[in-house]
N, C-alpha and C positions, 0 to 999 in steps of 0.2 A: 289219880291218887296223889295226895300231898304227903311229902316226906319232911322229916326234920333236916336231913342232910342229903344233898345230891353230890355224888363224887364222879368226876369225869376221869376215867382211866383206871384200869386194873393192873397197873404196874406196881412196883414195890411200894412207892409212896402212897398210892391210892388204897392198896390192900392193908397197909399198916394203919392208915387212918380209919378205914372201914372196920377193922377188927376192934380197935380201941373204942370207937364211937358206938358201935353196936353193943359192945360189952358194957358200956356206960348207960345203956338203956335207950339210946336214941334210935329213931326210925330212919334207916339208911338204905339208899339204893346206889349201886355202882353201875355206871354206864360205860361199857368198854366198846371201842370202835371195832375191834377184831373179834374173831370167833373163839379166842382163848385168853386166859389171864396171863400176866407176866410182863407184858410190854417188851422191853429190850432184854429181858431174861427169857430164853427159849432153849430148853434142853431138848435135843432131837434124838429120838430113837427110830431108826429106819433100817430096812434091810440094806446090807452093804457095809455099814459100820458095825464093828464088833463090840463097841462100847457106846454109851450115850455121849454125844458131843454137844458143845455149847455154841449156838449160833450168836449169842450175845455175851452177857456177863459170864465170866468163868472163874475168876479168882477172888479170894478174900485177901485184901492187901494189908496184911498185918493183923494184930490181935484186936480186931474191931469189936467193941463191946456189944453193940446192939445186935449185930449179925450173929455173933457167937451166942448171945443170950437166947435168941430166937431158935437157933439150931439146937441148943440144949433143951429148950422147952419142947421142941418137936421131936426130940430123940434122934436127931440127925447128926451123924459124925462128920468129921472133916479130915482131910489128908494133907499133910505137909508137902509142899512142892519140893522135889529133889532135883539134883542135876547141876552140872557146871554151866557157866555161861562162856560161850566161845565167840570170838570175833573173826570175821573173814573179810578181807579187803583185797580187791583185785585178785581173787582166787587164793590168796595166801592166808593160811590159818594162823591165828594169834600173831598178827604182824606187830612189829615194834611200834608202840604208840608214843608219839611225841606229846600227846595231851598231858601225860603225867608230869612232864617237864614244866608245863604252864599251869598246872592245877592250882598250886599255891597262889600264883599271881591272880588267877581267875577268882578264887575264893576271897582274896584280899579286896579286889575291886568290888565284888558283890557286897562285902561287909562295909565298905566305905560308902556305898551308894545311899544317899539321903532321900532322893525322890525316885519313886518307881518309874520305870520306862518299859517300852516293849523290848523283846529280845533282839530284834534287828538293830535298833538304835544303840542298845548297850554294846553289842558285838562290834558294830561299825566304829563306835567311839573308842573302844578299848582293845579290840582284837580283830583288826581288819583282815579280811579273808586272804589277801595277798601275802600277809605276814604270818598268819596263824591258820593255814587252811584246814588242818586236821581238827584243831580245837573248834574252829568256827563250824565246821561240818558236823562235829559230834554234838555240839549244843543244839544246832538246828535240827538234826535228826531226832534228838531226844524230845524236843518240844513238839515236833510234828508227829513223831511216831508214838510217843507215850501219851502226850496230852492231846493229840489230834489238833494241835493249835496252828494258827497262822502266826508266824513270828513277827508280823507287822502289828499284831493285836495283843498277843499274850504277854502277861506281866512277867518280867524277869524275876521278880521276887517270888512269884508263885512257882516258877520253874525251879528256883533255888530250894524252895521248901520241899518240892518233890524229890530232889536229890538227897536231901537230908533224911528223908523217910525211906530211901531206897534199899537200906540194908535190913529192913524188917523181914521176918519170915512171911511166906506166902502160903495160902491154903486153897484147897478146893472143897466145896461141900460134897460129902459122900453121895455118889449117884447123881450129882448135878444139882443145880439151883432149883430144878423143878420141884423137888421135895419141899423146899422152903415155901415156894409159891402155893403148892397144894395145902400146906399147913395153914397159911394165912387165909386162904379162901375158905377152908373147912371151918376154922375157928370163927371167922366172920359170919359165915352162914349159920353156924350153930347158935350164934348170939342174935340172929335175926336179920342180918343184912341180906338184901336182895341183889342179885346180879343179873344184868341184861347185857348179853353179848351181841356183836354185830350191830351196835347202836352208836354210830359216830355222831357226836354233837357238832352241829354247824353254827348254832346261834345261842347266845346267852342274853336273855332280857331280864332286867332287874329294876325294881323300884323300891320305895320305902317299906313295902310290905312283904315282898317275896322275890324269888328267883325262878325263872322259867328256862329250861333247857330244851332245845328243839333238835330232834333227830328224825329226819324225814317227815312223816305225818304224825309223829308222836311228840307230845309236849309233857315234860316232867316238871312238876312244881314242888318247890320246897322253901323252907325258911332260910337255909344257907346252902352254899355250894362250895366244893373244893375242886379246883382245876389242877390236875396233875399231868396234863398234856406236855409233851416234850417241848424244849425251847425251840426246836425246829418248826414244830407245828404252830406255836405261838408267833414266831417271827414271820412265818409265811401267811399269817392271818387266815388260817384254815378255820378258826373259830371267831365269829364276829360278835362284838359286844354292842348292846343297845340299851342305854346310850354309850357312845364310845368314851373310854377313859384315856385321854392323851398321855398322861404321865405314865400309866401302866404300859401302854403300847410302846412308848419310847424306852421304857425299862426292859421290855422283852428284847429289844434290838441291841441293847448294851451287853447282853450275855454272850459269852463265847460258846460256840457249838460246832464241833468238828466232825469230819467225815471219817468213815472206817470201812474197809473191805476186809473181810475175814475169809480165809481159805482153809478148808478142812479136807485132808487127804489121807486115805488109808492105803498102805502098800502091802505086798505079800510078805515082806520081811523088813525089819528095821535096819536098812542099809547104812544109816548114819552111825551105827555102832562100830563100823570099821574105822572111823575116825577116833571115837572115844565112846565106850559103853555108857558113860555117865553124862552124855550131853543132855542138858536141860533146855537152854536157850541159845539161839544163834542170832547174832547181829551182823548183818552184811551190808554191802553197798549195791546189792542187786535190786531189780525193779520191785520185787516183793522182798523187802529187806530183813524182816524179822520172822523167825520160826521157832516153835517150841515142840517138845515131845510131851508125852503123857506121864513121864516119871513121877512117882514110883511105879505107876502102871506100865507094864511092859508091852502094851499093844502097839502095833505098827502104825500109829496115827501121828501125822505132823499137822500142826496148825500154822498157817501163814498169816501175816498181819501187815496191812498197809494203811497208814493213818495220815490225817491232815490234808493239806492242799493236794498232795499227790493222789490221794484217794478220791478227792473231789473231781480231779481231772479225768480219772479213769472210771468214774461212776457210770458212764454210758456204755462201757464195754460189755460184750456178750459173754456168756459162760465159756464159749469156745476161745474168745480172746484171753480171758482170765486163765484158762487152762494152759494156753500157750506160754504166757509170761510166767506162770507159776512153775511149769516144768523147766523153762529156760533158766529161771532163777536157781532152782535146785540143781540143775545140771551144772551150772557154773560153780555153785558153792561146793558141790561134792565131786566135781570132775567126773561125772557119769554121763554117758551118752543119753541124749533126750529120748531116743527111741527105746532104749533099754529101760528108762524110767517109766515111760508110758506103759510098757509091757508089764511092769510090776504094780501099776496102779490098780487097786481093787475098786475103790469108790471115792467120790469127791463131791464137794458142795461149796458154793460161793455165796457169801452174804454181803450185800451192799446196803447198809442201813439208810443211806441217802435216798434209796429208791423205794423205801417202805412208806406208803402214803400217810401213815399215821405216826411216823417217827421223824423222817426227813433228816437223819444225821446219826452220829454215834453217841457221843456224850459231851458234857460241857468242859470248858476250860476257863481260867480266870483272865479277864481282860482288865485294862486299867480302869474301866468304868463299872466293873461287875459289882463291886461292893456297894456303890450308891444304888445301882439297880436293884440289888437284893434287899436293901433297906426299904425301898418303895414297895416291892412285892411282898415283903413281910407283913405289911399292913393290909387288912382285908378291905377290898373295894366296897365302899358304902357300908362297911361293917358286915357284909353278907357273903362276899365272894373271896375265898381264900385261895392262895396259890402254894403248891408244894411240888417237890420233885428234886432229883439230884442236882439240877442246874441252880437250885435256889439255896443249897446248903451253904452254911457259913463256917463249917468246921474244917478239920484238916484232911478230910477224905473226899473232896469234891470229885464228881465224875464216877462215883462208885455206888454199889448197891447199898452200902452203909449210909451214904449221903441221902439216898432216896428214902430209906427207912426212917432215918432221923428226921428228915423234913416232914414226912407224913405224921410222925409221932408228935412233933412240935405243934403242928397245926391242930391235931386232935386234942392235945392238952389245952390249947387256947380255947377251943370250943367247949370242952368239958368244964373248964373253970368258970364259964359264964352260963352254965345250964340254968 
């Protein structure tokens, strides 16, 4: 069967494009490599956890217009994140930070910076680690932990922008992101879009007349295609192009794409409340450094977060290994015996997105060459193959669900305008 539009991937970008294109009257098929829609959005409900937990995207980082518009259309509420942020260093809670003493100097240096550079070069030139150990470590941990970035590659100006946005309110979609995914699938199917799951695309062939996507023994033909595979998949050349487009292949490699390990643990009781009943986020210097609660939900679930190169190094670890370092980290943070913590543990799950064969990483970050790469990828290959996804967003919310949705919307609008 021939289609107007072939879409690779049923993540947020692919679903947004499918919904809009089908509603515009185009004949659309979505080819998803896994058995479910959502991509790096995966809300899990399973025995052991008393609430739905997010294996991937969890937060709405600020009042993001497209995400909130879609939630409103779907009749899905959102919950404002509550709780205080606590710092623990060398088992000391809320230690005196000398970063504040240097913050003004750091800000001034950033504002004076004419040419962008990577984080390591900026710090080494202005705040060497032997003179500013806390400041250096804080900036590095932020870039690696929040942006999942390699400080030898990530743009310092991009990290600065993240800081400037850090005070915005954060939200969770009520009941998890799964409801937004269900809404996008349902509306796309109602408009006529067809979904094929467990259909990984390995080859794309194109000429002046059409595009062919190959999945096993199946060949899908269409007038145009939208590729929403992750930057990790594209960089690993898991999808081959015939003929090869050198400029596009090089552009894939210029995108930053980081690693993430997410830890989900439910305990018999919220023991962290003995420190502070209002704990929301914990930043530590432990092996699993970042943790958060479910506030305002009172369930006894803690989420741990390890991002960037440290997650890459540990991506080979077994669940048993990850359990040990998670318990050890929490034991040190809360000064609770490891055996006692394990006895309180009801259920747990670990997610290493590096090991997902159709993802191969967490989410994108801005390198010094990302802007140029995105300009190349914003132009359809031979006018027929479009690229979309959170890694290609040029807005202020890169690496988010909003970025993926906006990217899919932008591509769909381009196609619709030339119907």
